[in-house]
N, C-alpha and C positions, 0 to 999 in steps of 0.2 A: 550537481542534478541530480534533481526528487526524481526520484518513480513514483505515482500515482495508480492502487492497483484500486475497481473502483465494481460489484461484486453484486447477484443479487439470485440469494441460488436458488432452491425452490424449498419448503420447510414442512413440507406437506403431509410426507407421512413420515415412517422411523428410518424410511433407508434413504430420502432427504437427508434430514438429519441430519444422519449421521455420516454420508459425504460433502453435510458445510461447516459442521463439525472443523472435518478431517482439512480443511481446503483451506481453514484459516488457525488452527492453530499450525500447518504446513509454513503461511504465508509468517508468523509468526516465528517457528525454528529456524529464515530465514532475516530477520533483521526487520520486519513491520510491524511501526505500531498504527493504533487504530484513527486515525485525527479525523472520525468519523465512523456511523455504522456501517458496516461494509463499503467502506473507502478506508482501504489502510495505503502507507508511506511510511517509504525508507530513502537516506538521505547516500548518496555514493557521487564515491571523489573525485570518477571520469562519466565519460561516457563509454567506456570499453566497461570498466564496473558496472555499470549500469546496464550495458544488456548483458553480462555475466548470469543477474538477479531475473530481467527478461527471460529469461532462457528460461530460468529452474521454477516461476509462475505459469510457465503457458508448460511445463510435462507436467506438472500436478494438478492442471482444469477437471476444474469436475464433468461429468457426461451430458451433466444439464444444468439450465445456467446463462446465466450471460454475467457475461469480464469484457474487462476493460484492462487498459494498463498507457499506462499518459508519464513523459515523461513531462517534467522541467523543471531549465535553470534557476540555481539559488537568487538573483539578480528577480523574476519574471517569477518563484515563488512569497522575494520578502515586497513585493507586493498584489498581496493577499490582500483581501482586509477583514474583520474576522469578526462575526457579532456570537455577540448570546442576546435574542432578548432585541430590543434597542441602541445597550452597553456592546463599545466596541471592548473589543479586549488588546493584548498581546500577540502577532504572530510567532511562533517554538519558535525560534534561536534554529540555527545551525550548528545538527550537530555533531559534534569532536569524533574523528573516528581515527584509531589506529590501528596502522594497515604494514603491517608485515612482509618481508619478498625474500 
């Protein structure tokens, strides 16, 4: 399962830029990786695990801006076609993640 976080946050003032940077740093600290500017992804081993990370993102939402959160399965993510210009590139492989219980 993949969790995708899309965001469009204001950066007009110093406070806005600080909030943008803090939000971005916090989701990266939770294991999200940049897929595109303002779009971060994280692989989760199960639906329950994805819900944990979604809750974490919800707790750090900034006061201003737009944030979207979406879950897709490995199969759906694997069917994505990615292009750089007109040239197709490989889809990132599913991350292997060790979980300790």
